[in-house]
N, C-alpha and C positions, 0 to 999 in steps of 0.2 A: 334107489332107496327113497325113503321119506324123511324129510327134515322135521325135527321137532320145532314147534313154535315156542321159542324161548324169550320172545319180546314182551309177552303179556299173558294175562288170563285168556284162555281159549274161548271163553264165553262172553265176558263183558269188556275185555280189552284193558283192564286195569294193569298198569305197569309195575306198581309197587304194592306189596302186601306182606302182612306179618306171618301168615300161615300159608303154606303151599300144599297142594294135593295133586297126585299123579294118578291118572286113569290108564292102566296098562293096556286096556282094550282099545282105546282110541289113541293112545300115545300123547295125550294132552295134559297140560298143567292147568290147574284152576285155583282161584282165590277162595277164601273161606265162604264168601257169600254165594259163589256159583257152584261149589262142590255138591254133587248130588248123592254122595255116599258110595259111588263106585270107585274102586281103587283104594288108595291109602294116602295118609298124610306123610309128607316128607319134610325133612329139615329145610326150612326156607333158605338156609345157607347153601344147601345142595343145589337148589334152583338157581341161586345167584352165581354159583361156581359154573354150572352148566351154561348159563347165559354168558359168563366171561369167556368160557371156552369157545363159544360160537362167535365171539368177537375177536378171538385170537389172543386173549389174555389168559395165560395158563402158567401155573407153578406146579412143580411135582407134588408138593404137599396137598394140592387141591384134588388129586386123583381119587382118593379113597371113597368119599361119600358118593360121588357120581358113579363110580364102579359098583358100589353096593346097590345103587338104584338100578343100574343096568342089569346086574345079576338078578335082582327081584323081577324085573321085566322079562328077562329070558326064562327064568324058572316058571313064571306064570304062563308064558306063551308056549313053552316046550313041555310043561308039566313034569319036568325033571331037572335035577341039579346037573350042571355041566361041570364036571370034575376039574378040567383045566382052568376054568374061570374061577372056581373056588381057590385053586392053587395060586392064581394070579393075585387074588385078594390077599392071600397070606404073605405074598412077596412085597406088596406095596406098603 
């Protein structure tokens, strides 16, 4: 598989930003200055949670927003809703 770059903006390397953007085609995160309009804005807290997950810092309450982003990514890649994933979101 391919690991996401959760350390910084994929373009400029900025590590802290107030707004985060995710491009599902490239699987990259960008700061506001580097976002080129492809993909969508995500809650910056979602980015921080994912970054924490990659560092091994995870609480169950932190699952919802990253799972919603993953669902968004999968729907855009597969061009259809994955029913079991939608059910998982309802359970969390």
